[in-house]
TORTOR-186694 format. One record per residue: x, y, z of N, C-alpha, C in turn; residue in one letter. Coordinates in steps of 0.001 Angstrom, whole numbers, plus 500000, padded with zeros to 6 digits. Each point is the difference from the previous one (the first is absolute). Example, Ala and Ser with C-alpha at 12.3 -4.5 7.8 and 13.67 -1.06 7.14 Angstrom:
2
513190494310507800499110501190500000500900501200500000A 499650501050499280500820501190500060499230501090500730S 
//
This chain:
316
494075483656511064500815500087501209499097500286501192M 500224499322501116499133500159501162500149501383500603A 498852500506500493500015501337500603500944500072501182W 500022498932500833500805500050501225501470500243499687A 500528499199499075501417500146499683500293501308499291S 499085500413499111500251501227499248499895501231500887S 499098499961500987499901501134500916501254500119500845L 500541498842500404501236500038500763501125500589499195G 500076499606498732501025500552499121499790501484499770L 498724500410499902499698501404499775500535500847501153M 499804499525501239500497500736501165501516500082499954V 500640498868499625501451499987499925500514500959498943L 499371499965498812500410500896498923499810501455500401V 498859500300500628499729501371500429501039500468501003A 500375499085500922500978500362501021501360500260499370A 500324499191498975501284500185499331500022501262499159M 498854500331499397499962501115499054499854501354500674A 499383500023501173499643501284500610501174500943500240S 501106499529500645501099500938500256500561500602498719P 500180499167498970500557500511498746499018500924499307A 498721499620500006499000500806499322499925501391500592S 500200500082501313499911501296500670501080500954499509A 501061499454499394501086500846499524499737500559498611Q 498993499461499297499667500531498687499317501351500150L 500241500889499041499477501361500104499638500541498630S 498931500745499932499579500611498737500985501079499544A 500799500515500919500917501104499683501460499542499939T 500222498713499878501343499432500114501013500650499058F 499580500322498760500938500556499010499855501509499814Y 499227500636500844499742501429499818501283500825499958D 500989499597500778501264500728500034501059499357499127T 500099498667500072501084499300499302499772499878498494S 498740499981499558499715499902498560498596500534499729C 499826501320500099498665500591499926499262499775498678P 500722499703498919499345499789498709499816498521499651N 500236499125500965499926498563499735498607499583499545A 498973500394500748498645499529499702499481500541498680L 500286501246499703499540500564498728500725499347498830S 501260499631500202500772499331498951499423498615499716T 499696499262501062499403498664499837498646500123499304I 499218500964500440498658500173499426500060500284498504R 500938500810499570500081500337498572500339498768499162S 500878499140500528500373498778499286498816499042499928V 499330499807501121498877499058500068498831500479499146V 499674501274500109498870500537499237500225499853498508T 501216500283499551500314499855498574499875498541499562A 500466499078500839499955498573499662498562499497499925A 499167500417500952498605499552500027499206500642498862V 500284501255499708499324500654498875500341499314498682N 501222499496499896500440499310498793499386498603499902S 499868499334501143499438498640500052499218499850501304E 498691500160499957499198499939501233500232498747500832P 500267498873499348500218498750500739501169500112500972R 500949500896499705501169500145500856499613500415501420M 498901500720500136499558500395501334499733498797500876G 499305499014499454499718498773500746501285499229500276A 500912500009499043501259499262500167500828500570501145S 500051501314500116500770500631501074499333499788501359L 498678500043500025499274499737501240500247498558500448L 499982499076499056500238498583500308501434499780500494R 500954500703499422501390499891500456500115500350501477L 499346501063500411500044500433501401499364498942500903H 498859499462499588499326498954500766500908498783500129F 500591499561498891500834498806500029501302500248500752H 500412501244500122501163500321500820499636499896501478D 498951500671500400499665500093501424499611498659500622C 499401499107499222499554498725500547501144498999500167F 501191500334499523501153499106500135501138500760500676V 500291499680501232501049500655500793499657501431500397Q 498805500471499708499660501388500285500346500904498836G 499686501289500137500184500962498902501463500444499934C 500822499172499374501447500216500019500647499949498619D 499182500041498953500485499959498614500721498701499658A 499767498949500783500624498711499681499512499460498664S 498758500337499625499451499513498733500725500590498791V 500702501107500206500706500649498888501372499397499737L 500509499192500932501302499365499799499878498913498929L 500912499977499070499970499012498923500051498586500574S 499181499114499433499965498618500457499130499835501235G 500143498888500697499293499709501231498492500232499881Q 499482501044500661498549500226500010499429500151498595E 500768500570499107499527500180498629499792498664499293Q 500666498955500482499881498676499397498930499143500667N 499378500501501053498969499239500704498773499832499109A 499226498962500264498857499684499148499028501174499838F 499662500741501086499034501099499825500547501170499183P 501317500039499801500639501164499378500579499749498610N 500509498795499778500712499709498758499098500201498786A 500470500821499094499266500222498762498812500933500119G 499778500572501180498834500875500151500311501334500671S 501059500064500813500346501279500608500524500957498942L 499546501238500059500405501006499028500262501323500716R 500587500935499286500168501343500540501384500300500540G 500892499018499924501350500222500518500682501169499300F 499758500140498701500637501078499244499529501372500466N 498748500102500413499476501277500490500657500359501336V 500112499013500877500656500242501293501466500354499784I 500656499298499080501409500305499708500146501418499454D 499073500414499154500030501351499445499831501038501108N 499040499749500883499782500926501121501238500049500903A 500595498847500244501193499940500848501144500794499371K 500199499834498702501061500739499306499781501501500108T 498760500426499816499675501429500080500225500535501416R 499611499208500999500155500443501388501473500002500401V 500756498981499560501434499959500312500724501220499428E 499510500497498886500643501151499365499872501266500831A 498952500060500824499820501213500815500357499779501465I 499969498727500456500297499689501405500663498632500071C 501296499976499869500739498743499946499901499216501305N 499673498687499884499979499067501133499153500512501172R 498854500554499665499141500596501029498626499341500077T 499402499757498849498620499476499942500027498518499662V 499382499200500840500035498547499818499094499547498861S 500324498844499456499151499381498979498653499611500604C 500002499604501265498754499621500673499051501183500090A 500533501178500298499167501192500065499520500412498608D 500873499894499019499605500334498627498841499109499565I 500062498721500341498945499059499625498687500341500703L 500075500376501276498787500363500744499353501257499427A 500816500980499651499484501238499422499446499739498595V 500694499168499233499556499684498640498643499306500006A 499755499151500983498705499319500104498890501022500216A 500237500945500901499011501058500256499767500847498757R 501083500400499353499880500872498826499322499285498832D 500161498683499927499331499213498958498491500029500173S 499569499821501242498565500028500296499417501364499664V 500696501047500395499535501361499727499923500248498493V 501003499527499270500047500221498548498822499335499283A 499427498966500618498867499300499396498669500420500618L 500010501154500675498761500564500518499621499564501392G 500898499297500682499712499521501347500388500999501077G 499809499624501264500278500900501121501489500129500288P 500353501060500675501374500202500432500097499745501502S 501209499819500497500222499861501434501422500445500314W 500259500239501248501321500423500429500870498777500201T 501058499895499213500923498865500125501024500326501080V 500063499148501009501018500155501033501322499487499444L 501081500705500288501294499742499362501105499764501018L 501109499464499508501144499716500855500400498535499967G 499386499233499100500393498592499835501418499930499423R 500688498930500336501290499719499372499893498682499240R 500993499731499166499941498851499100500695498776500590D 499411498841499771500579498754500479501208499610499158S 500817499131500562501135499443499265499729498539499633T 498805499526500323499636498611499708498599499949499410T 499700498874499332498668499723499486499759498502500133A 498733499583500030499703498591500234498949499468499035S 500431499104499132499060499357499093499017499127500781Q 500489499329501037499148499114500799498890500781500694A 500333501157500572498981500807500681498999500579499007L 500472500351498812499070500504498985499002498915499619A 500468498761499913499106498898499653498992499703501106N 500400500233501255499120499639501116499113501139500483S 500451501245499854499292501124500631499067500768499068D 500179499871498688499124500706499060498770499140499704L 498792500531500210498793499194499793499786499663498530P 499821498724499660499779499620498606498578500319499549P 499761500083498690498664500318499492498972498903500277P 500461498854500457499091498897500340499560500027501459S 500433501025500750499719500060501440498513500023500308S 499610499275501071498632500123500500499962501119501036D 498818500317500490499840501158500883500776499838501301L 499938498818500597500706499779501266501503500170499829A 500525499522498873501434500141499748500391501462499827S 499163500756499294500280501423499822500003500737501332L 498986499732500812499917500652501307501232499681500835I 500406498733499997501175499613500758501265500623499464G 500137500027498684501194500546499375500171501475500329N 498910500751499908500077501432500286500176500264501494F 499336499219500830500130500218501445501416499713500475S 500682499079499319501403499738500317500867501238499808N 499546500924499176500746501233499740499443501190500788K 499097499715500934499438501076500810498874500750499340G 499395499405498961498913500645499267498697499265500287L 498939500756500316498738499365500360499146499695498771D 498803499477500239499150499555498901499592501170499100V 499678501138500608499638501168499191501173500449499140T 501210499974500568501199500325499226500126499059498806D 499763498723500248500141498994498940499018500243498857M 498745500273500347498992500246498959500326501292499254V 500455501020500725500339501274499368501208499858499077A 501039499306500460501194499834499173499713499131498780L 499061499067500126499591499203498838499400500896498930S 499462501138500409499434500961499066501024500597499051G 501286499763500264501037500402499047499785499296498668A 499224498915500021499691499284498756498955500726499165H 499697501214500357499179500831499115500834500501498823T 501317499792500073500901500295498886500871498769499752I 500641499950498854500929498921499714499382498825499267G 500850499020499710499593498821499246500573498743500644Q 499395498873499662500479498715500502500217499050498835A 500870499028500201500310499026498969498986498859500009Q 499754499464498820499054498902499804500228498853500983C 501260499653500249500294498874500879499475500216501421Q 499755501261500354499529500303501346498483500055500123N 499282499990498868498536499990500086499364498894499154F 500817499156499398499473498926499145499040499088500760R 500400499537501158499149499087500764498671500642500350D 500034501285500299498761500692500368499021500063498834R 500464500340498815499062500209498884499489498696499396I 500688498874500292499538498720499449499331499097501041Y 500368500173501279499550499028500998499152500558501134N 499983501307500201499246500542501121498580500375499571E 499097499923500947498584500251499702499546501403500401T 500700500625500935499598501347500439500640501067499125N 499788499859498694500551500953499047498940500287498943I 499857501268499657499051500404498976500325499266498694N 499004499346499419500254499140498843500502500781498786S 499432501173499746500446500811498869501433500483500220A 500316500333501237501344500440500369500999498868499749F 499660498797500450500886498855499805500198499710498514A 498925500049499250500088499725498561500913500993499297T 499893501263500372500824501033499367501480499782500279S 500323499450501155501395499780500371500588498753499356L 499145499013499744500490498743499426500581500179498602R 499550501020499285500488500234498633501504500236499971A 500539500575501069501424500325500049500745499176501039N 499314499007500565500622499160501028499525498567499803C 500672499239499138499582498630499700500032499101501233P 499186498953499975499903499087501133501313499266500255R 500704499656498944501212499183500133501113500773500705A 500535499414501054501118500609500718501207500098499089S 500706501108500093501167500205499161499692500717498700G 498719500191499731499573500717498795499461501369500380T 500693501030499584499554501354500319500128500376501461G 500910499328500728500136500262501433500223501467500325D 500754500679499158500341501393500278499034501011499428G 498964499539499326499011500932499456499332500772501133N 499753501278499756499548500888501072498520500352499899L 499400500242501161498642500532500080499972501025501117A 499194501062499857499937501016501057499353499460501267P 500553500349501149499426499592501276498650500662500237L 499815501184499409498713500705500046499641500359498562D 499129499192499408499652500207498599499111501214499778A 499439500549501083499087501136499892500747501299499735T 500961500310500868500825501210499849501457499608500265T 500645499306499062501309499389500256501132500967500287P 499876501243499558501088500960500194499639501146500938N 498934499802500772499590501033500962499998499398501395A 500631500696500929500008499517501379498701500453500667F 499029499091500061498687500308500561499488498788500775D 498725499986500319499447498904500803499216498987499171N 500173500019498671499269499070499131500350498542500289A 501195499756500517500417498639500357498967499324500896Y 499489500739500960499058499418500959498625499765499377Y 499597500886499126498754499788499258500104498740499146T 501163499796499399500228498797499208499859498740500853N 500542500035501203499903498827500883498549499660500298L 499179501026500166498593499771500338499212499394498844M 500550500067498790499346499364498852500818498803499506S 500835499453500898500812498808499700500937500198498812N 500562501211499914500948500306498934501408500244500553R 500318499370501101501369500048500494500875499113499130G 501152500498499559500819499234499064500707498834500678L 500586500243501158500746498962500699499131499335501070L 500314498768500318499308499316501085500131500812501294H 501211500525500237500249500769501222499247501325500024S 499530500457498854499131501176499955498576499611500412D 499453499001499328498595499674500192499694499452501391Q 500998499422500681499740499476501350499649501109500990V 500268501253499629499633501111500878498495500220500029L 499296499446499010498539500188499960499324498733499487F 499155499415500854499256498815499552498498500229499989N 499566501207500367498578500325499944499185499488501160G 500659499298500916499266499421501115499925500881501236G 500708501112499958499945500918501137501053499765501053G 500741498909499892501026499719500996501366500476499570G 501001499679500811501382500323499659500216501478499736G 500405500321498788500336501381499644498960500628499083T 498850499355499846498967500503499083499587501435500304D 499791500298501273499516501341500346501040501075499715N 501266499672500180501060500960499683500042500265498501T 499850498943499207499960500164498550498814500876499601V 498832499731500582498814500813499698500230501472500344R 500633500236501137500265501369500433500920500716499024N 501076499340499601500954500618499083499394500182498609F 499114499086499594499361500107498686499052501193499939A 499338500294501110499001501067500023500553501334500472S 501208499992500583500551501210500605501473500138499617N 500257500737498932501371500164499510500889500668501038A 499442500910500766500789500689501021500438499038501097A 499126499058500348500348499013501019501147499115499526A 499947499611498738501100499204499437501298500799499997F 499954501232499527501207500824499941500624500169501371S 499166500245501006500490500183501361500645498725500526S 499335498863499799500531498726500484501272499621499250A 500029500288498700501172499643499198501223500803500431F 499845501303500184501149500817500392500490499613501397T 499078499706500902500385499553501342500800498712499920T 499521499065499182500667498707499868501360500135499327A 500118500903499032501286500194499324501048500556500960M 499590500903500872500937500540500987500440498901500962I 499045499172500447500328498891500890500929499006499310K 499709499687498743500841499053499272501408500556499820M 500098501299499738501301500627499826500840500020501258G 499366499723501152500699499981501278500403498596500435N 499851499007499123500366498631500376501522499871500075I 500500499831501212501410499674500278501022500749499158S 499950501332499974501014500715499214501360499962500682P 501039500079499213501340500205500546500182501500500179L 500498500423501153500180501436500261501331500246500699T 500304501262500201501218500358500718501246499576499262G 500778499098500617501230499508499378499823498602499419T 498767499497500016499749498680499424500095500055498481Q 500385498889499387500045499948498547500935501049499421G 499623500534498837500826500990499318499120500819499064Q 500567501043499429499334500742498922500654499523498717I 499325499118499269500599499452498787500153501091498935R 501135499994499334500221500930498890499256499505498763V 499991498705499809499229499354498948498992499090500659S 498734500131499622498965499237500700500085498511499750C 500663499580498938500048498580499641501143499241500647S 500903500695500691501114499296500613500484500712501266R 500601499203500863500535500522501249501251500832499694V 500215501032500781501191500836499812501269499164500133N 500976500263499169501265499254500045500916500606501062S 
//
């Protein structure tokens, strides 16, 4: 996507998001539901301790929510966005969010939105896997609509090149550093064979031993083993750290959209990758900053939307 058009969209998105974002507050539930955050944390921590992969799944849910219509829990509505190509058969964690919602509803009926629960769950997932914490701004409300078409167009595919990624993120008001930092979420989680098959068989900027190891569980033929999984960070797959960037520097990025962040030539985003690979604190700082910015994408506030009683459906 061209810089000119994407920068124009970025200004428009920022202008649209700013008034609503200003209404979000870290203390939003301090009076109305003071135990909301601790309740969510207990549910998320137990789920991640039981299955570490769940941490990545909950973080991905929040990302896929915010990039489509803003952070409004539209991704949690049954159908629509869940059926979009980037989501179908791969989004997970709905049961954890539903569990947290049930627990919160029991102590504060119709008070805490599904969108806020998802934002808090993403933060708590990162913390549970050894990553940094940040202050989640709260006060989002839940949408009554979802869009399969927008999910298909606004979520960056694993085949994205660098220019497309930069444009996609800038359309949401996120800069290049934010994009590289948020890509670091791939230090946890797994990807399906169908999303990295072309890379391990056809790309040249990939470590040969790494590619060979992946081919054993991801056959060349399309339709064979499509859903087979591989860790996005084979070094420390269940620890939220900066190993993802070290992997990129040795051509061990699993997805095409990962490896395009580093080509070894010194241009584009290479220096940012080098910085994050050598300085864990720099990555943590950039990641938390970017997560707060992402969480502020076009939230519904005030009397907009609703507080869904069930995250999977609109209130009757």
